[in-house]
Backbone bond lengths (Angstrom), bond angles and torsions (degrees), N, CA, C in turn:
res aa  C-N    CA-C-N  psi(-1)  N-CA   C-N-CA  omega(-1)  CA-C   N-CA-C  phi
1 X - - - 1.464 - - 1.530 110.19 -
2 X 1.331 116.38 133.15 1.457 120.51 179.88 1.524 109.83 -79.17
3 X 1.322 115.80 144.66 1.460 120.73 176.78 1.520 109.41 -154.11
4 X 1.311 114.97 158.82 1.464 123.16 -176.23 1.524 108.03 -123.66
5 X 1.316 117.45 120.06 1.458 122.13 -176.29 1.530 113.54 -90.77
6 X 1.311 118.46 2.70 1.461 120.60 -171.88 1.525 113.11 -46.55
7 X 1.314 117.43 -58.57 1.470 121.86 178.63 1.523 108.04 -126.56
8 X 1.310 115.24 102.82 1.465 123.71 -172.98 1.536 107.76 -105.78
9 X 1.322 115.96 111.74 1.464 120.88 179.03 1.523 110.40 -93.16
10 X 1.330 115.18 124.79 1.462 122.03 172.76 1.523 106.54 -107.24
11 X 1.313 116.90 122.65 1.464 119.96 -171.19 1.528 112.76 -80.45
12 X 1.323 114.35 158.46 1.463 122.58 173.36 1.521 106.99 -148.08
13 X 1.314 116.29 113.75 1.468 120.85 -175.76 1.521 113.35 -96.86
14 X 1.318 117.81 3.27 1.466 120.39 -169.89 1.526 113.65 -65.13
15 X 1.325 117.73 -26.07 1.466 119.46 179.45 1.523 111.51 -114.67
16 X 1.326 116.08 29.94 1.463 121.73 179.68 1.523 111.03 -129.83
17 X 1.331 115.93 151.36 1.457 120.12 159.88 1.524 105.95 -76.93
18 X 1.310 117.08 166.35 1.468 118.10 177.84 1.524 110.62 -61.15
19 X 1.315 116.92 -38.96 1.461 120.68 -179.42 1.523 111.56 -63.16
20 X 1.328 116.95 -46.80 1.462 119.21 -178.85 1.530 111.22 -70.88
21 X 1.319 116.58 -31.38 1.464 121.57 177.32 1.529 110.47 -62.63
22 X 1.314 116.33 -50.86 1.463 120.43 -178.92 1.527 111.21 -67.62
23 X 1.327 117.19 -35.43 1.465 121.14 176.89 1.525 109.78 -64.04
24 X 1.312 117.29 -43.86 1.467 121.22 179.67 1.524 110.84 -61.13
25 X 1.321 116.57 -43.35 1.466 120.37 178.84 1.517 111.19 -62.77
26 X 1.316 117.13 -44.72 1.464 119.34 -179.17 1.528 111.11 -65.27
27 X 1.317 117.41 -42.65 1.460 120.25 177.98 1.528 111.05 -62.33
28 X 1.322 116.92 -39.48 1.457 120.92 178.28 1.521 111.29 -64.58
29 X 1.322 116.27 -38.89 1.464 120.46 177.07 1.528 110.38 -63.03
30 X 1.311 116.37 -41.11 1.467 120.84 176.56 1.530 110.85 -62.38
31 X 1.332 115.78 -31.65 1.457 120.50 -176.70 1.508 115.43 -82.21
32 X 1.331 117.55 -7.81 1.459 118.43 173.65 1.510 117.54 119.97
33 X 1.331 118.17 12.73 1.462 119.89 174.18 1.530 109.41 -57.37
34 X 1.325 117.07 136.73 1.465 120.56 -176.30 1.531 113.79 -105.75
35 X 1.325 116.76 -18.14 1.457 121.95 178.01 1.526 106.42 -151.82
36 X 1.333 117.25 142.88 1.461 119.81 -175.85 1.523 110.51 -134.38
37 X 1.315 115.14 129.79 1.466 121.32 177.81 1.519 109.57 -114.90
38 X 1.326 116.06 126.00 1.459 120.04 173.12 1.527 107.39 -90.65
39 X 1.332 114.93 125.34 1.462 120.61 -177.78 1.526 108.55 -128.07
40 X 1.326 115.92 114.14 1.460 122.43 -177.21 1.521 109.06 -133.63
41 X 1.313 115.66 88.25 1.468 120.58 -174.97 1.527 113.32 -73.27
42 X 1.328 116.83 -27.27 1.456 119.49 -170.37 1.531 114.37 -104.17
43 X 1.310 119.15 -7.52 1.465 121.55 -175.95 1.528 112.22 -81.42
44 X 1.307 114.93 151.78 1.463 120.02 171.78 1.528 108.63 -69.14
45 X 1.323 115.81 161.58 1.457 119.59 179.28 1.518 112.66 -57.90
46 X 1.318 116.80 -40.04 1.462 121.32 -178.42 1.534 111.01 -65.38
47 X 1.336 116.25 -45.08 1.465 119.97 179.48 1.521 111.42 -68.31
48 X 1.323 115.92 -39.90 1.473 121.46 178.90 1.528 109.22 -59.77
49 X 1.325 116.20 -45.97 1.455 120.88 -179.32 1.529 111.70 -61.72
50 X 1.314 116.39 -44.72 1.465 120.24 -178.95 1.522 111.09 -62.17
51 X 1.327 116.34 -42.52 1.465 119.96 -180.00 1.527 110.72 -70.25
52 X 1.308 117.11 -39.83 1.466 121.03 179.87 1.523 111.05 -60.93
53 X 1.324 117.21 -37.33 1.465 120.29 178.44 1.528 111.02 -63.84
54 X 1.326 116.45 -39.13 1.466 119.97 179.14 1.526 111.03 -69.25
55 X 1.321 116.33 -38.99 1.465 120.08 177.59 1.529 110.24 -66.64
56 X 1.323 116.24 -38.96 1.472 120.32 179.50 1.527 110.82 -61.13
57 X 1.322 117.53 -38.00 1.466 120.48 177.86 1.529 110.94 -58.97
58 X 1.327 116.39 -37.89 1.463 120.50 179.65 1.524 110.57 -71.14
59 X 1.322 117.08 -48.25 1.464 119.38 -176.20 1.527 111.82 -64.45
60 X 1.324 116.60 -33.02 1.471 119.88 177.21 1.525 110.23 -63.31
61 X 1.325 116.67 -40.34 1.464 120.38 -179.42 1.521 111.99 -61.16
62 X 1.313 116.53 -31.19 1.463 120.25 -176.58 1.525 112.36 -107.10
63 X 1.318 116.33 8.70 1.466 122.54 177.06 1.531 111.37 55.84
64 X 1.331 115.34 45.50 1.457 121.72 179.37 1.532 108.25 -113.55
65 X 1.324 118.56 125.81 1.468 120.02 179.92 1.530 111.68 -62.28
66 X 1.326 115.68 138.26 1.461 121.78 177.92 1.521 109.57 -103.08
67 X 1.323 114.97 125.78 1.457 122.12 175.58 1.521 108.22 -108.85
68 X 1.325 117.17 138.42 1.460 121.89 177.09 1.520 108.75 -105.65
69 X 1.319 116.49 128.62 1.453 120.68 177.93 1.521 110.84 -72.36
70 X 1.315 116.16 123.39 1.461 123.66 168.72 1.533 115.50 71.09
71 X 1.323 118.82 -48.44 1.461 122.64 -166.84 1.529 112.33 -85.45
72 X 1.299 115.60 95.62 1.467 120.96 179.51 1.524 110.50 -65.49
73 X 1.326 117.24 -34.36 1.464 119.57 178.97 1.532 111.40 -62.67
74 X 1.333 116.70 -41.12 1.462 120.70 177.81 1.525 110.16 -66.36
75 X 1.321 116.38 -42.37 1.467 120.70 179.62 1.525 111.00 -59.44
76 X 1.321 116.67 -42.69 1.460 120.48 179.48 1.526 110.96 -68.62
77 X 1.326 116.67 -39.65 1.463 120.76 -176.66 1.523 112.51 -64.83
78 X 1.337 117.11 -34.70 1.472 119.87 -178.67 1.523 111.98 -101.01
79 X 1.337 116.55 3.62 1.466 121.67 -176.67 1.530 110.61 54.11
80 X 1.323 115.07 50.14 1.462 120.81 176.91 1.523 109.76 -69.33
81 X 1.333 115.11 165.76 1.463 120.00 179.53 1.522 111.72 -70.49
82 X 1.349 115.60 -23.51 1.453 117.96 -179.88 1.506 112.74 172.33
83 X 1.338 115.55 -165.41 1.457 122.30 -179.68 1.521 110.00 -133.80
84 X 1.330 114.20 160.75 1.465 120.49 169.71 1.516 107.21 -121.78
85 X 1.336 116.47 130.15 1.457 120.67 -179.75 1.524 109.92 -118.54
86 X 1.333 114.69 135.16 1.453 120.91 177.39 1.511 111.03 -88.77
87 X 1.327 115.55 -177.55 1.451 120.36 -176.49 1.533 112.28 -67.21
88 X 1.333 118.02 -24.83 1.467 120.58 -179.19 1.522 112.32 -100.22
89 X 1.335 116.53 2.12 1.461 120.64 -179.86 1.527 110.70 -89.45
90 X 1.315 115.92 -174.01 1.463 121.55 176.66 1.534 109.38 -56.28
91 X 1.339 119.68 140.58 1.463 121.03 -178.50 1.529 112.46 -59.75
92 X 1.310 115.05 151.64 1.467 121.18 179.95 1.521 111.51 -55.65
93 X 1.316 116.94 -42.03 1.470 120.30 -177.07 1.525 111.12 -63.08
94 X 1.336 117.62 -35.57 1.461 120.18 178.48 1.525 111.11 -73.76
95 X 1.335 116.29 -37.52 1.461 119.53 175.95 1.527 110.24 -61.67
96 X 1.310 115.94 -42.09 1.471 120.40 178.84 1.522 110.38 -65.03
97 X 1.307 117.37 -41.74 1.470 120.53 -179.39 1.528 110.76 -62.99
98 X 1.310 116.58 -41.62 1.461 120.93 -177.46 1.525 112.49 -73.59
99 X 1.323 116.66 -36.67 1.465 120.37 -175.94 1.524 113.21 -89.22
100 X 1.321 116.92 -25.27 1.459 119.77 -177.67 1.520 111.90 86.76
101 X 1.295 115.18 -179.74 1.467 120.79 -173.57 1.527 113.65 -80.54
102 X 1.328 117.38 -14.73 1.462 120.08 -175.26 1.513 115.24 -87.40
103 X 1.338 117.38 -0.40 1.461 121.56 -178.53 1.530 110.63 -112.30
104 X 1.326 115.03 160.94 1.458 121.95 179.00 1.527 109.28 -88.15
105 X 1.323 115.64 132.91 1.465 120.85 172.56 1.522 108.04 -122.88
106 X 1.329 115.51 114.56 1.457 120.98 176.06 1.509 109.87 -102.12
107 X 1.320 116.12 154.05 1.465 120.13 -178.09 1.526 110.06 -140.81
108 X 1.313 115.15 151.83 1.455 121.45 175.60 1.520 109.26 -88.89
109 X 1.327 115.53 135.97 1.468 120.54 177.23 1.522 108.89 -140.89
110 X 1.322 115.91 131.00 1.458 120.60 179.71 1.532 112.19 -114.36
111 X 1.323 116.00 -5.96 1.465 121.27 178.52 1.523 109.19 -139.19
112 X 1.311 116.12 163.25 1.466 120.64 176.96 1.523 110.14 -61.79
113 X 1.326 116.65 -39.07 1.466 120.41 -179.64 1.529 111.09 -62.73
114 X 1.320 116.48 -43.63 1.466 120.42 178.02 1.526 110.99 -64.31
115 X 1.322 116.59 -37.74 1.462 121.02 178.72 1.525 110.99 -63.80
116 X 1.306 116.65 -44.87 1.464 120.95 179.61 1.528 110.83 -64.28
117 X 1.319 116.60 -39.04 1.463 120.72 178.07 1.525 111.17 -64.38
118 X 1.338 116.39 -45.20 1.468 120.58 -179.59 1.524 110.84 -62.90
119 X 1.319 116.74 -41.78 1.460 120.52 178.52 1.531 110.78 -63.09
120 X 1.326 116.47 -44.55 1.467 120.83 -179.47 1.524 111.42 -62.54
121 X 1.339 117.05 -30.47 1.452 121.11 -178.53 1.530 113.27 -86.12
122 X 1.336 116.83 -5.36 1.455 118.90 173.80 1.508 117.08 112.98
123 X 1.333 118.16 14.23 1.466 120.35 178.90 1.532 110.60 -67.51
124 X 1.336 115.32 146.00 1.462 121.56 178.57 1.525 112.31 -95.24
125 X 1.317 116.47 -26.08 1.458 121.08 177.51 1.517 108.84 -155.11
126 X 1.335 115.82 165.95 1.458 121.50 179.96 1.520 111.01 -123.31
127 X 1.320 116.25 140.66 1.451 122.40 169.14 1.517 107.45 -101.88
128 X 1.329 116.89 122.29 1.464 120.97 -173.42 1.524 109.75 -119.95
129 X 1.310 116.78 125.89 1.456 121.47 179.53 1.519 109.80 161.47
130 X 1.311 116.68 -175.41 1.461 126.80 20.18 1.528 111.49 -90.68
131 X 1.355 114.52 133.41 1.456 120.02 178.09 1.528 110.10 -70.60
132 X 1.322 116.39 -40.78 1.466 123.09 175.44 1.523 108.72 -125.49
133 X 1.338 117.63 162.83 1.471 119.54 174.19 1.522 110.73 -58.46
134 X 1.312 116.65 145.86 1.456 121.67 -177.13 1.514 110.84 -132.08
135 X 1.316 116.27 150.95 1.468 120.68 179.74 1.518 112.25 -92.04
136 X 1.338 118.15 0.47 1.464 119.97 -175.12 1.520 113.24 -84.30
137 X 1.312 117.97 -13.23 1.457 120.99 179.50 1.527 109.09 -134.02
138 X 1.313 116.48 150.51 1.459 120.58 -179.32 1.521 110.70 -67.99
139 X 1.320 116.59 -44.47 1.465 121.57 -179.15 1.527 108.54 -110.99
140 X 1.332 115.84 124.06 1.457 120.54 179.63 1.520 109.52 -117.19
141 X 1.315 116.80 120.36 1.458 121.84 175.37 1.518 107.23 -101.14
142 X 1.318 116.38 115.49 1.458 120.01 -175.75 1.524 111.51 -77.00
143 X 1.329 114.56 147.78 1.461 122.52 179.58 1.521 108.90 -122.18
144 X 1.315 116.37 127.74 1.464 120.85 178.80 1.525 109.98 -68.37
145 X 1.333 116.13 147.88 1.466 120.19 176.49 1.523 110.29 -61.86
146 X 1.308 116.89 -31.83 1.472 120.12 177.72 1.528 110.83 -62.73
147 X 1.334 116.23 -34.56 1.468 119.85 176.70 1.526 110.37 -70.36
148 X 1.324 116.72 -40.54 1.465 120.89 175.17 1.523 110.30 -55.86
149 X 1.309 117.13 -48.10 1.459 120.96 -178.47 1.529 111.61 -66.42
150 X 1.328 116.35 -36.98 1.468 119.72 177.71 1.525 110.71 -64.99
151 X 1.336 116.55 -38.82 1.466 120.77 177.44 1.528 110.38 -63.45
152 X 1.330 116.02 -44.41 1.470 120.44 179.99 1.524 111.44 -57.75
153 X 1.321 116.26 -36.24 1.465 120.82 -178.10 1.533 112.62 -82.46
154 X 1.339 115.63 -19.57 1.464 119.24 -174.28 1.517 113.94 -85.71
155 X 1.332 117.15 -23.89 1.460 120.64 -177.04 1.532 110.19 -130.54
156 X 1.341 117.46 152.10 1.470 120.72 -177.08 1.519 115.31 -85.17
157 X 1.327 117.78 1.66 1.461 120.13 178.37 1.529 109.47 -96.78
158 X 1.336 118.14 153.77 1.466 120.63 -176.79 1.521 112.56 -71.40
159 X 1.333 114.94 156.42 1.455 121.32 178.12 1.516 109.61 -129.82
160 X 1.323 114.98 145.89 1.453 121.43 179.23 1.528 108.40 -120.36
161 X 1.323 116.34 135.50 1.460 121.12 177.41 1.519 109.49 -81.59
162 X 1.330 116.69 140.60 1.460 120.95 -179.01 1.528 109.69 -144.74
163 X 1.328 115.41 154.64 1.452 119.88 173.87 1.506 113.97 117.55
164 X 1.327 117.51 92.77 1.453 121.50 173.91 1.504 115.79 68.06
165 X 1.315 117.54 16.82 1.467 120.63 -175.41 1.525 111.68 -85.73
166 X 1.337 115.46 140.74 1.463 122.84 174.67 1.522 108.37 -148.67
167 X 1.321 116.62 177.06 1.465 118.40 -173.17 1.522 112.69 -68.55
168 X 1.344 117.54 -18.65 1.455 120.01 179.71 1.529 112.75 -82.70
169 X 1.332 117.60 -26.66 1.468 118.38 -172.97 1.523 115.06 -115.60
170 X 1.329 118.76 -0.57 1.456 118.61 -174.08 1.528 114.69 -82.75
171 X 1.342 116.84 3.38 1.464 118.59 173.77 1.522 111.79 -60.46
172 X 1.321 115.98 -19.00 1.457 120.13 177.44 1.532 111.47 -59.70
173 X 1.343 116.20 -21.55 1.464 121.55 -179.19 1.529 112.99 -88.46
174 X 1.319 117.11 -4.41 1.466 121.18 -175.57 1.525 110.80 -56.69
175 X 1.330 115.10 131.20 1.451 120.15 -179.10 1.512 113.87 84.62
176 X 1.339 117.30 -3.00 1.459 120.67 179.76 1.516 112.17 -79.00
177 X 1.324 115.73 173.41 1.462 119.44 -175.63 1.524 112.24 -113.89
178 X 1.333 116.87 23.18 1.458 119.64 175.91 1.531 109.74 -69.63
179 X 1.327 116.14 157.21 1.461 120.86 -179.40 1.516 112.61 -91.69
180 X 1.323 117.00 -10.30 1.453 120.35 -179.73 1.499 111.27 177.62
181 X 1.321 115.28 -174.76 1.459 122.27 -179.03 1.523 108.89 -130.62
182 X 1.317 116.01 135.27 1.462 121.81 175.43 1.521 108.96 -103.21
183 X 1.322 116.01 135.10 1.455 120.65 -178.96 1.523 110.29 -130.96
184 X 1.314 114.85 155.53 1.467 121.17 174.46 1.525 107.50 -123.46
185 X 1.317 116.30 -79.25 1.463 121.56 -174.09 1.518 113.42 -61.15
186 X 1.328 117.22 -32.43 1.465 120.58 -176.86 1.519 112.17 -59.01
187 X 1.327 116.69 -23.72 1.468 120.98 175.30 1.525 111.24 -111.91
188 X 1.337 117.22 -45.38 1.461 120.26 -173.57 1.528 112.72 -66.58
189 X 1.334 117.60 -24.04 1.467 120.79 177.86 1.531 112.34 -101.13
190 X 1.323 116.95 0.41 1.466 120.37 -176.99 1.529 111.05 -74.34
191 X 1.327 116.60 140.67 1.469 120.14 176.04 1.525 110.59 -74.31
192 X 1.341 116.19 -24.69 1.463 122.09 176.69 1.532 108.37 -126.64
193 X 1.315 117.98 78.47 1.463 121.05 -174.08 1.524 114.14 -61.55
194 X 1.325 117.12 -31.56 1.470 118.50 178.24 1.523 110.24 -65.06
195 X 1.310 116.90 -46.67 1.465 121.41 178.35 1.520 110.46 -64.55
196 X 1.318 116.76 -40.57 1.465 120.66 178.76 1.525 110.82 -59.53
197 X 1.329 116.45 -44.17 1.463 120.42 179.00 1.527 111.12 -64.28
198 X 1.316 116.97 -42.32 1.464 120.88 179.00 1.526 110.93 -59.96
199 X 1.323 116.06 -46.09 1.467 120.56 -178.24 1.520 111.81 -68.42
200 X 1.325 116.54 -39.50 1.463 120.24 177.48 1.523 111.67 -63.05
201 X 1.320 116.21 -42.76 1.463 119.70 -178.63 1.525 110.91 -64.55
202 X 1.320 116.63 -41.89 1.473 119.96 177.04 1.524 111.29 -61.24
203 X 1.329 115.67 -41.42 1.460 120.38 -179.88 1.524 110.68 -64.30
204 X 1.321 116.56 -44.64 1.466 120.62 179.87 1.522 110.68 -62.61
205 X 1.316 116.41 -42.57 1.463 120.36 178.92 1.527 111.40 -63.49
206 X 1.334 116.91 -35.58 1.473 119.58 177.47 1.525 110.80 -67.67
207 X 1.313 116.87 -35.54 1.466 120.21 177.11 1.519 110.44 -66.21
208 X 1.315 116.21 -37.91 1.467 120.53 176.56 1.512 111.35 -62.88
209 X 1.333 116.23 -42.62 1.456 120.48 179.90 1.522 110.34 -62.92
210 X 1.324 117.15 -36.58 1.459 121.12 177.48 1.520 110.50 -63.70
211 X 1.355 115.41 -35.33 1.462 120.10 178.96 1.529 110.36 -68.01
212 X 1.347 115.83 -42.84 1.467 120.59 -178.47 1.529 112.31 -71.08
């Protein structure tokens, strides 16, 4: 399955009503998000499924692939484009076995060794970070940009930078070889998520041009 990592939105519903959450996602899609991951660490399976179905309706309208964090059962139930698995989640090889070859499997990698392992097990892309401290997780292990670039060169699959990134601080990635940037708060906390997505995408594209 083809996908574009340029502007990868990872959702966070913790400071939203359901209405504002879905509105933010739709506005972000209008603004140019290219891939969207629903991440709900605290919800029950039933609630996660119900919300994922509503998010899927939005992503279908804008032809944006939907990735489900961790929960392969939810991904299968809503016929999502794929899943993203972290280092403590189900192994990449098992996610690939369960989903088959036609779905996207993303994996988290913080070292070159982890990146090579994920690629060997069938990952389609890597999420690398956190580049900056983030409020979305209790424990944040920072990743140097030099490690991000080393990972990009070590494996033939694309990598996306993640972790506390926004349009004001992502110049640190200039000249790097990542395929895109993943954001959470930069869009999910924005008062104008459509504008935020537009500005982020322009910034990412300018960083790419600097690389070329």
